[in-house]
C-alpha positions in Angstrom: 23.1 20.4 6.1 19.9 22.3 6.8 18.6 21.4 3.3 19.2 17.7 4.1 17.2 17.9 7.3 14.3 19.6 5.5 14.4 16.9 2.8 14.4 14.1 5.4 11.5 15.7 7.3 9.5 15.9 4.0 10.3 12.3 3.3 9.1 11.2 6.8 5.9 13.3 6.5 5.1 11.7 3.1 5.8 8.2 4.5 3.3 8.9 7.3 0.7 10.1 4.8 1.2 7.1 2.6 1.2 4.6 5.5 -2.0 6.0 7.0 -3.7 6.4 3.6 -2.9 2.7 2.8 -4.2 1.7 6.2 -7.4 3.6 5.7 -7.9 2.1 2.2 -7.4 -1.5 3.5 -9.8 -0.8 6.5 -12.5 0.7 4.2 -12.2 -2.3 1.9 -12.6 -4.6 4.8 -15.7 -2.8 5.9 -17.2 -2.7 2.4 -17.0 -6.4 2.0 -17.7 -7.0 5.7 -14.7 -9.2 6.4 -15.6 -9.2 10.1 -19.0 -10.7 9.3 -17.4 -13.2 6.9 -15.0 -14.3 9.6 -18.0 -14.7 12.0 -19.9 -16.9 9.5 -16.8 -19.0 8.8 -16.3 -19.5 12.6 -19.9 -20.5 13.0 -19.6 -23.0 10.2 -16.4 -24.4 11.5 -17.6 -24.3 15.1 -15.0 -22.2 16.7 -15.7 -19.7 19.4 -15.2 -15.9 19.0 -12.5 -15.6 21.6 -8.9 -14.9 20.7 -7.0 -14.7 17.4 -8.3 -17.2 14.8 -6.3 -19.1 12.2 -8.4 -17.5 9.5 -7.6 -14.0 10.7 -3.9 -14.8 11.0 -3.7 -16.2 7.5 -5.7 -13.3 6.1 -3.2 -10.8 7.7 -0.3 -12.8 6.3 -1.9 -13.0 2.9 -2.4 -9.2 2.8 1.3 -8.6 3.7 2.5 -11.1 1.2 0.2 -9.8 -1.5 1.2 -6.2 -1.0 4.9 -7.2 -1.0 4.4 -9.2 -4.2 2.4 -6.4 -5.9 5.1 -3.9 -5.3 7.8 -6.4 -6.4 10.1 -5.8 -3.5 11.5 -8.3 -1.0 13.8 -6.3 1.3 16.3 -4.5 -0.9 16.1 -7.1 -3.7 13.6 -7.1 -6.6 12.0 -10.2 -7.8 12.1 -9.1 -11.4 13.5 -6.1 -13.3 10.0 -4.7 -14.0 9.2 -1.3 -12.6 6.8 -1.1 -9.7 3.4 0.6 -10.0 4.7 3.6 -8.0 7.8 3.9 -10.4 5.4 3.9 -13.4 3.2 6.6 -11.9 6.3 8.7 -11.0 7.6 8.4 -14.6 4.2 9.3 -16.0 4.1 12.3 -13.6 7.6 13.4 -14.7 6.6 13.1 -18.4 3.4 15.2 -17.8 5.5 17.9 -16.1 8.0 18.0 -19.0 5.1 18.1 -21.5 3.4 21.0 -19.6 6.7 22.9 -19.3 7.2 22.6 -23.1 3.7 23.6 -23.9 3.9 26.6 -21.5 7.1 27.8 -23.2 5.4 27.7 -26.6 2.7 30.1 -25.4 
């Protein structure tokens, strides 16, 4: 029972790290390409004021969510295709690297 609690705490901790890491990556991307300035220029061109949530901001947010979901190939508990996700590929590569290291370490 105690081991299960420890494993669940580790899982929650890793989820927090991944969530905030992904948030930071998206925010730094947005700052690098200056999405805020781009939205301001589009609003000037279209003639909208800078008050409230804009359609462009809403569609950008929805597009990010849909893009991330499509990239990771998950829609709820169902998969769109039977291909492995990028994370599954990296985990498989990591496991193979560990096995290779362990084999090479035994030969020494």
